[in-house]
C-alpha positions as CSV (number, residue, x, y, z in Angstrom):
1,M,-48.9,27.0,-141.9
2,H,-51.8,28.3,-144.1
3,D,-51.3,29.8,-147.5
4,L,-53.7,32.6,-146.6
5,I,-55.2,34.0,-143.4
6,I,-58.0,36.5,-143.7
7,I,-58.9,38.7,-140.7
8,G,-62.6,39.6,-140.8
9,S,-65.6,38.0,-142.4
10,G,-67.6,40.8,-143.8
11,P,-68.2,41.1,-147.5
12,A,-64.5,41.8,-148.2
13,G,-63.2,38.9,-146.1
14,L,-65.8,36.4,-147.4
15,S,-65.1,37.5,-151.0
16,A,-61.4,37.0,-150.4
17,A,-62.1,33.6,-148.9
18,V,-64.0,32.5,-152.1
19,Y,-61.3,33.8,-154.4
20,G,-58.5,32.4,-152.2
21,R,-60.0,28.9,-152.3
22,R,-60.6,29.2,-156.1
23,A,-56.9,29.9,-156.4
24,G,-56.2,26.7,-154.5
25,F,-54.9,28.4,-151.3
26,S,-55.4,26.8,-147.9
27,T,-57.5,29.6,-146.4
28,L,-58.3,30.4,-142.8
29,V,-60.8,33.2,-141.9
30,I,-60.5,34.6,-138.4
31,E,-63.6,36.5,-137.1
32,K,-64.0,38.1,-133.7
33,N,-67.8,38.0,-133.9
34,P,-69.9,34.9,-133.7
35,M,-71.6,35.6,-137.0
36,S,-70.2,36.6,-140.4
37,G,-71.4,39.5,-142.4
38,G,-70.1,42.6,-140.8
39,Q,-72.1,45.8,-141.0
40,V,-74.5,44.3,-143.5
41,L,-76.1,42.3,-140.7
42,N,-77.5,45.5,-139.3
43,T,-79.1,46.5,-142.6
44,Y,-82.8,45.8,-142.8
45,E,-82.9,45.8,-146.6
46,V,-80.2,46.1,-149.2
47,D,-81.5,47.6,-152.5
48,N,-78.3,48.6,-154.3
49,Y,-76.4,45.3,-154.7
50,L,-76.5,44.2,-158.3
51,G,-79.0,41.3,-159.0
52,L,-80.3,41.1,-155.4
53,P,-82.6,44.1,-155.0
54,G,-84.4,44.2,-151.7
55,I,-82.5,41.4,-150.0
56,N,-82.5,41.4,-146.2
57,G,-79.0,42.3,-144.9
58,F,-78.9,39.3,-142.6
59,D,-79.8,37.0,-145.5
60,M,-77.1,38.5,-147.6
61,G,-74.5,38.0,-144.9
62,M,-75.5,34.4,-144.6
63,K,-75.4,33.8,-148.4
64,F,-71.9,35.2,-148.5
65,R,-70.8,32.9,-145.6
66,E,-72.4,29.9,-147.2
67,H,-70.6,30.5,-150.4
68,A,-67.2,30.6,-148.6
69,E,-68.1,27.5,-146.7
70,K,-69.0,25.7,-149.9
71,M,-65.6,26.5,-151.2
72,Q,-64.2,24.8,-148.0
73,A,-62.6,27.9,-146.4
74,E,-61.8,27.3,-142.7
75,F,-63.3,29.6,-140.0
76,M,-62.5,30.3,-136.4
77,E,-63.6,32.8,-133.9
78,A,-60.9,34.8,-132.1
79,D,-59.7,38.3,-131.2
80,V,-56.7,39.2,-133.3
81,L,-53.9,40.9,-131.2
82,G,-51.3,41.5,-133.9
83,V,-49.8,40.8,-137.3
84,E,-46.0,40.3,-137.5
85,D,-43.6,39.8,-140.3
86,S,-41.1,37.1,-139.9
87,E,-38.5,35.8,-142.3
88,D,-40.5,33.0,-143.9
89,C,-44.1,33.7,-143.0
90,K,-46.6,36.1,-141.4
91,L,-47.5,35.5,-137.8
92,V,-51.1,36.3,-136.8
93,K,-51.3,36.6,-133.0
94,T,-54.7,35.9,-131.4
95,A,-56.2,35.3,-128.0
96,E,-56.6,31.7,-129.0
97,G,-52.9,31.3,-130.1
98,D,-50.6,32.2,-132.9
99,F,-51.1,31.2,-136.6
100,E,-48.7,31.3,-139.5
101,A,-49.5,32.1,-143.1
102,R,-47.6,32.9,-146.3
103,A,-49.9,36.0,-146.7
104,V,-52.5,37.9,-144.8
105,I,-55.5,39.9,-145.9
106,I,-56.9,42.3,-143.3
107,A,-60.6,42.8,-143.9
108,S,-61.6,43.9,-140.4
109,G,-63.9,46.7,-141.6
110,A,-65.0,49.9,-140.0
111,S,-67.7,51.0,-137.6
112,H,-70.0,54.0,-137.8
113,S,-69.8,56.3,-134.8
114,H,-73.1,56.3,-132.8
115,L,-74.9,59.1,-131.0
116,G,-75.5,56.9,-128.0
117,V,-79.1,58.2,-127.5
118,P,-82.2,56.3,-126.5
119,G,-83.9,54.6,-129.4
120,E,-80.8,54.6,-131.7
121,E,-79.9,50.9,-131.2
122,E,-83.5,49.7,-130.9
123,L,-84.5,51.3,-134.2
124,S,-81.4,50.6,-136.2
125,G,-82.6,49.3,-139.5
126,M,-86.1,50.4,-138.7
127,G,-85.6,54.0,-139.8
128,V,-82.2,54.6,-138.2
129,S,-79.5,54.4,-140.8
130,Y,-75.8,55.2,-141.2
131,C,-75.7,55.2,-145.0
132,A,-77.9,57.5,-147.0
133,T,-76.8,56.1,-150.4
134,C,-77.7,52.6,-149.1
135,D,-81.1,53.3,-147.6
136,G,-82.2,56.7,-149.0
137,A,-84.5,55.2,-151.7
138,F,-86.7,53.7,-149.0
139,F,-87.7,57.2,-147.8
140,R,-88.9,58.7,-151.1
141,G,-91.6,61.3,-150.4
142,K,-91.0,61.1,-146.6
143,T,-89.5,63.3,-143.9
144,V,-86.0,62.5,-142.6
145,A,-83.2,64.0,-140.5
146,V,-79.5,63.9,-141.0
147,I,-77.2,64.3,-138.0
148,G,-73.8,65.8,-138.5
149,G,-72.0,68.8,-139.9
150,G,-69.1,67.5,-142.1
151,D,-68.9,66.7,-145.8
152,V,-70.7,63.3,-145.5
153,A,-73.6,64.8,-143.6
154,V,-74.1,67.6,-146.0
155,E,-73.7,65.3,-149.0
156,D,-76.3,63.0,-147.4
157,A,-78.7,65.9,-147.0
158,I,-78.3,66.9,-150.7
159,F,-78.7,63.3,-151.8
160,L,-81.9,62.8,-149.7
161,A,-83.4,66.1,-150.7
162,R,-83.7,64.8,-154.3
163,A,-86.3,62.2,-153.2
164,C,-87.6,63.2,-149.7
165,E,-90.3,65.7,-149.0
166,K,-88.4,67.3,-146.1
167,V,-84.8,67.0,-144.8
168,Y,-83.7,68.3,-141.5
169,L,-79.9,68.7,-141.0
170,I,-79.2,68.8,-137.2
171,H,-75.8,70.1,-136.1
172,R,-74.5,70.7,-132.6
173,R,-72.6,73.9,-133.6
174,D,-73.5,77.2,-135.3
175,S,-71.4,76.5,-138.4
176,L,-70.7,73.5,-140.6
177,R,-67.4,71.8,-141.2
178,A,-68.3,70.8,-144.7
179,A,-66.7,72.3,-147.8
180,Q,-68.2,75.7,-148.6
181,S,-69.3,74.5,-152.1
182,L,-71.3,71.7,-150.5
183,Q,-72.9,74.1,-148.0
184,N,-73.9,76.5,-150.7
185,T,-75.6,73.7,-152.7
186,M,-77.4,72.4,-149.6
187,L,-78.5,75.7,-148.3
188,A,-80.1,76.6,-151.7
189,L,-82.4,73.6,-151.5
190,P,-86.0,74.6,-150.5
191,N,-86.8,71.3,-148.7
192,V,-83.7,71.3,-146.4
193,E,-83.9,73.0,-143.0
194,V,-80.8,73.3,-140.8
195,C,-81.3,73.1,-137.1
196,W,-78.3,74.9,-135.6
197,D,-76.8,74.4,-132.1
198,S,-79.0,71.4,-131.6
199,V,-78.5,67.8,-130.4
200,V,-80.7,64.8,-130.6
201,E,-81.8,63.6,-127.2
202,S,-83.8,60.5,-128.3
203,I,-85.1,58.7,-131.4
204,N,-88.7,57.7,-130.9
205,G,-90.9,55.0,-132.3
206,D,-92.5,51.6,-131.7
207,G,-90.8,49.2,-134.1
208,Q,-90.3,52.0,-136.6
209,V,-89.0,55.6,-136.3
210,S,-91.8,58.1,-135.9
211,S,-90.0,61.2,-134.5
212,L,-87.0,62.5,-132.7
213,T,-86.6,64.8,-129.7
214,M,-84.1,67.6,-130.3
215,L,-82.6,70.1,-127.8
216,H,-81.7,73.6,-128.9
217,K,-78.7,74.2,-126.6
218,P,-78.6,78.0,-126.4
219,S,-82.3,78.3,-125.4
220,G,-82.8,75.0,-123.7
221,E,-86.0,74.5,-125.9
222,R,-86.9,71.0,-126.8
223,R,-88.7,70.1,-130.0
224,E,-90.2,66.9,-131.3
225,L,-89.8,66.4,-135.1
226,P,-92.2,64.0,-136.7
227,L,-90.3,62.0,-139.3
228,Q,-89.7,58.5,-140.7
229,G,-85.9,58.3,-141.1
230,V,-82.8,59.4,-139.2
231,F,-79.5,59.3,-141.0
232,I,-76.5,59.5,-138.6
233,A,-73.3,60.9,-140.2
234,V,-71.1,61.8,-137.2
235,G,-68.1,59.8,-138.4
236,I,-66.7,56.3,-139.1
237,K,-63.7,54.7,-137.5
238,P,-61.6,51.8,-138.8
239,N,-61.5,48.5,-136.8
240,S,-57.8,48.6,-136.7
241,E,-56.3,50.3,-133.7
242,S,-55.8,47.2,-131.6
243,F,-53.6,45.1,-133.8
244,I,-52.0,46.8,-136.8
245,S,-49.9,49.6,-135.5
246,N,-46.9,48.3,-137.4
247,I,-48.6,48.8,-140.8
248,A,-48.8,52.3,-142.4
249,S,-52.1,54.1,-141.9
250,D,-53.5,57.5,-142.5
251,E,-54.4,60.1,-139.8
252,K,-57.8,58.4,-139.3
253,G,-56.3,55.0,-138.8
254,Y,-57.3,53.5,-142.2
255,L,-54.6,51.2,-143.7
256,I,-52.9,52.9,-146.6
257,A,-53.6,50.7,-149.7
258,G,-54.7,51.4,-153.2
259,E,-56.8,49.3,-155.6
260,D,-54.3,46.5,-155.5
261,C,-54.8,46.3,-151.7
262,T,-51.1,46.2,-151.0
263,T,-50.0,47.6,-147.6
264,S,-46.6,48.7,-146.3
265,M,-45.9,45.2,-145.0
266,P,-45.0,42.8,-147.8
267,G,-47.4,39.9,-148.0
268,V,-50.1,41.8,-146.0
269,F,-53.1,43.2,-147.9
270,A,-56.0,45.4,-146.8
271,A,-59.5,44.9,-148.3
272,G,-62.8,46.6,-147.7
273,D,-63.7,49.4,-145.4
274,I,-60.4,49.1,-143.5
275,R,-58.3,50.6,-146.3
276,T,-58.1,54.1,-147.7
277,K,-60.8,54.5,-150.3
278,K,-63.4,56.9,-151.5
279,L,-66.5,54.7,-151.5
280,R,-67.3,52.2,-148.7
281,Q,-70.1,50.0,-150.0
282,I,-70.8,46.3,-150.1
283,V,-70.0,46.1,-153.8
284,T,-66.6,47.8,-153.4
285,A,-65.7,45.6,-150.4
286,V,-66.5,42.5,-152.5
287,A,-64.3,43.8,-155.3
288,D,-61.5,44.4,-152.8
289,G,-61.6,40.8,-151.7
290,A,-61.0,39.7,-155.3
291,N,-58.2,42.3,-155.9
292,A,-56.5,41.4,-152.6
293,V,-56.3,37.7,-153.6
294,E,-54.9,38.7,-157.0
295,G,-52.2,40.6,-155.1
296,V,-51.5,37.5,-153.0
297,Q,-51.0,35.5,-156.1
298,E,-48.6,38.0,-157.5
299,Y,-46.7,38.1,-154.2
300,F,-46.3,34.3,-154.1
301,L,-44.7,34.5,-157.6
302,Q,-42.0,36.9,-156.4
């Protein structure tokens, strides 16, 4: 029986591990991947985390893990199959067996939806990004493309247009899904060009993005756009569907939890990208880890 089991070892989970150990809880972190860090591992450079400007994403993930290990948090690698509420504990079911805890923090994160085109994976972090607010500053004065048609894609295009010389917005349909007010703002920008009814066929470059190949569906015409950055904003999905169907979630699958990280199951908390929230960034995930442990402490006092 552990005091606390944390599912996931991204920034939220590792922050919770540090705070859990500082609170004196026996803490077990269960991670399905062989390496801690979550999405930050795929970020070439992080420039918006306070006090660590320009740190490599891999290095940041390793520093977070080292801190948790220094606090003597336990770690194990396993696929989590379910979280159940019993009379006197929470049962975390995994492919490696079942584990009991007085409380559980779910910090399994979320994953960006991918295009699945040639060059996307190979150039991830080398010009291909899934977060304009994280990486946009690296493309000041350059030409970039945003892929998508929802609020996030249009917001990304507006954000990037402030610093980039040219922004292409590539959308597979002839109209956008974004709020009309956002569309009006973006369409008024002189350095944004919308490519309607178009899909990306490949992202090109040798170690760094240099262009993308785009297909205009109605005409069948292909066009190669020289550029230095590609921002993919075609959706994000929570890493939740496999094991938390018994905890309340929104229509997209995010666990319903506020700033206190409390979920619908007493003694189970949600931290980081897995929970309902407006801003999904490293700094907010780390804060969630601390808030979740505060919630655990209050739960133990009940």
